[in-house]
C-alpha positions as CSV (number, residue, x, y, z in Angstrom):
1,X,81.4,114.2,116.0
2,X,79.4,111.0,115.7
3,X,80.5,107.5,115.3
4,X,79.9,107.6,111.7
5,X,81.6,110.6,111.2
6,X,84.7,109.4,113.0
7,X,84.6,106.1,111.0
8,X,84.6,107.8,107.8
9,X,87.6,110.3,108.9
10,X,89.6,107.3,109.9
11,X,88.9,105.1,106.8
12,X,89.8,108.4,104.6
13,X,93.1,108.8,106.4
14,X,93.9,105.0,106.1
15,X,93.1,105.2,102.1
16,X,95.2,108.3,102.0
17,X,98.1,106.8,103.8
18,X,97.8,103.4,101.7
19,X,97.5,105.5,98.5
20,X,100.6,107.4,99.3
21,X,102.6,104.4,100.0
22,X,101.4,102.4,97.0
23,X,102.0,105.5,94.6
24,X,105.7,105.1,94.5
25,X,106.9,105.1,90.8
26,X,107.0,101.7,89.4
27,X,108.4,102.1,85.8
28,X,112.0,101.9,85.4
29,X,112.6,98.9,87.9
30,X,115.0,96.5,86.6
31,X,114.4,94.0,89.5
32,X,111.3,92.4,91.0
33,X,110.0,94.0,94.2
34,X,111.1,92.3,97.4
35,X,109.6,94.2,100.1
36,X,106.7,96.8,100.0
37,X,104.5,98.8,102.7
38,X,104.5,101.7,105.0
39,X,108.1,100.9,106.2
40,X,109.4,101.9,102.8
41,X,107.7,105.4,102.9
42,X,110.1,108.3,103.3
43,X,110.8,109.4,106.9
44,X,110.0,113.0,105.6
45,X,106.5,111.9,104.6
46,X,105.7,109.4,107.4
47,X,107.5,111.0,110.2
48,X,105.1,113.8,110.5
49,X,102.3,111.6,110.8
50,X,103.6,109.6,113.6
51,X,102.2,110.3,117.1
52,X,103.9,107.8,119.4
53,X,102.3,109.2,122.4
54,X,98.8,108.1,121.0
55,X,99.8,104.3,120.9
56,X,98.0,102.2,118.4
57,X,95.0,104.3,118.7
58,X,96.6,106.6,116.0
59,X,96.0,105.2,112.6
60,X,99.4,105.7,110.9
61,X,101.2,104.4,114.3
62,X,98.8,101.1,114.2
63,X,99.7,100.8,110.3
64,X,103.4,101.1,110.7
65,X,103.6,98.9,113.9
66,X,101.6,96.0,112.4
67,X,103.8,96.4,109.2
68,X,106.8,96.2,111.5
69,X,105.5,93.0,113.1
70,X,105.2,91.3,110.0
71,X,108.9,92.4,108.7
72,X,110.0,91.1,112.1
73,X,108.3,87.8,111.5
74,X,109.8,87.4,108.0
75,X,113.3,88.3,109.4
76,X,112.8,85.7,112.2
77,X,112.3,82.9,109.4
78,X,115.5,84.0,108.0
79,X,117.5,84.3,111.3
80,X,116.3,80.9,112.3
81,X,117.3,79.1,108.9
82,X,120.7,80.9,108.7
83,X,121.8,81.4,112.4
84,X,119.3,79.1,114.4
85,X,118.3,82.2,116.4
86,X,115.7,84.9,116.4
87,X,114.4,88.1,117.8
88,X,111.9,87.2,120.9
89,X,108.8,89.1,119.6
90,X,107.3,89.0,123.1
91,X,109.6,91.9,123.9
92,X,108.8,94.1,120.9
93,X,106.7,96.8,122.5
94,X,104.6,99.1,120.3
95,X,105.5,102.2,122.2
96,X,109.2,101.6,121.9
97,X,109.1,100.7,118.2
98,X,107.0,103.9,117.4
99,X,109.3,106.1,119.5
100,X,112.4,104.5,118.0
101,X,110.9,105.0,114.4
102,X,109.7,108.6,115.0
103,X,113.1,109.7,116.4
104,X,114.8,108.2,113.4
105,X,112.6,109.9,111.0
106,X,113.0,113.1,112.7
107,X,116.8,112.8,112.6
108,X,116.9,111.3,109.0
109,X,113.9,112.8,106.8
110,X,116.0,111.4,103.8
111,X,115.8,107.9,105.0
112,X,113.1,105.2,105.3
113,X,111.8,103.6,108.5
114,X,112.9,100.2,107.3
115,X,116.6,101.5,108.1
116,X,115.7,101.7,111.7
117,X,114.0,98.4,111.8
118,X,117.1,96.8,110.3
119,X,119.2,98.2,112.8
120,X,116.8,97.2,115.5
121,X,117.0,93.6,114.2
122,X,120.8,93.7,114.1
123,X,121.3,94.8,117.6
124,X,118.3,93.1,119.1
125,X,119.3,90.3,121.8
126,X,118.6,87.0,119.8
127,X,117.2,83.7,121.3
128,X,119.3,80.7,120.2
129,X,117.5,77.5,119.4
130,X,118.6,73.9,118.6
131,X,119.2,73.4,114.8
132,X,116.5,70.3,115.2
133,X,114.0,72.9,116.2
134,X,114.3,75.1,113.0
135,X,111.7,74.8,110.5
136,X,111.4,75.5,106.8
137,X,107.9,76.8,106.2
138,X,108.4,75.9,102.4
139,X,109.7,72.6,102.9
140,X,107.7,70.0,100.9
């Protein structure tokens, strides 16, 4: 399989994954959407595609882990401003996160990966900071 063929295969897989996530029904929503992305896919769908042993070389793993990094960063802004603490992202290991979500999805096919990440955030050891070190990214 040549380099071009492999690229086309990966690109097709990425488009298929993104398409499946973005094809959630939108009609009938009473409220605006706050969170979106692969972390809201059903565990039944996503769980079968995850291969934690392949690390970030496996496209579904990479898409999920990078989504988790963004979600954790957003959660940290909230934690800093509400509790003057945050999750140290230096200790967020892709292998552990992928393994955790894969196990969660196998045990809970009716749920979504975001539930595992929310639990991770609640249970993670937090780093406390001084209130004077907290920032408001939207402060004018």
